C-alpha angles and dihedrals in degrees: 000000000000123000090251092053091047092051090049091050091050092049091052090044090053092051091046093050094048101038110023097095094042092052092046090052091048092050092044089059091048096045103029090221126096096201093051090046090054091051091050091049089053091050091048093054091044088058089055089062089070091063125087122251091248091054091050093047091048093058107121096180107031095172091055090049092048090048090052092051092045092048091052090050089051090052091049089049092050092048090049092050091052091050091048092049092050090049092050091049093051091045091052092050099044105032103032105165097337099090134029117208117213118225089249092053090046091052092047092051093049091047091050093046090048090052091049092048090050091050091050094046093053093049122098113261103251096044089047092051093047092047094049093046089051099044104031103030096033091226119164120240092257090051091049091049088055093049094047095036094234136113123275087245089058091050089054089052092048092050091047091050091049092051093047089048091053092045092053091051093048100041107016132248096289097051 
């Protein structure tokens, strides 16, 4: 282990030692479940490992920073639960007794839907609308231009931007 990695580990360990119980208590009040709070604390501190040692040592208000990370994780969890609930409702309506989904398939579908929802949420409004009208509603570019009140040329640009955006998320900027 390099000196830099050791210093990072010590910085995270210091934060963990001094703020773990406080964060667990804060999350326990929010979630009403000790086990879930413990899991969220673990996820919060795992996120800290992606920071540099200098960033960790420069934290002036570590509890505020930990709260921000934990809040974002709570939002992600809530979003994922909504996606999962919507998927289960659609599955119940469309598949009834015809098809059994294994836990692994269920997890894969939820992960994929969460990724797609994240891609759509991070997309600018007009390209997102154009993309969704094209892909989900099967509207033609002229129909989309009518709905959005823009030219067909602009719809093509929006769809292209949306596809580039998704490509960058999936494969990175350099791909």
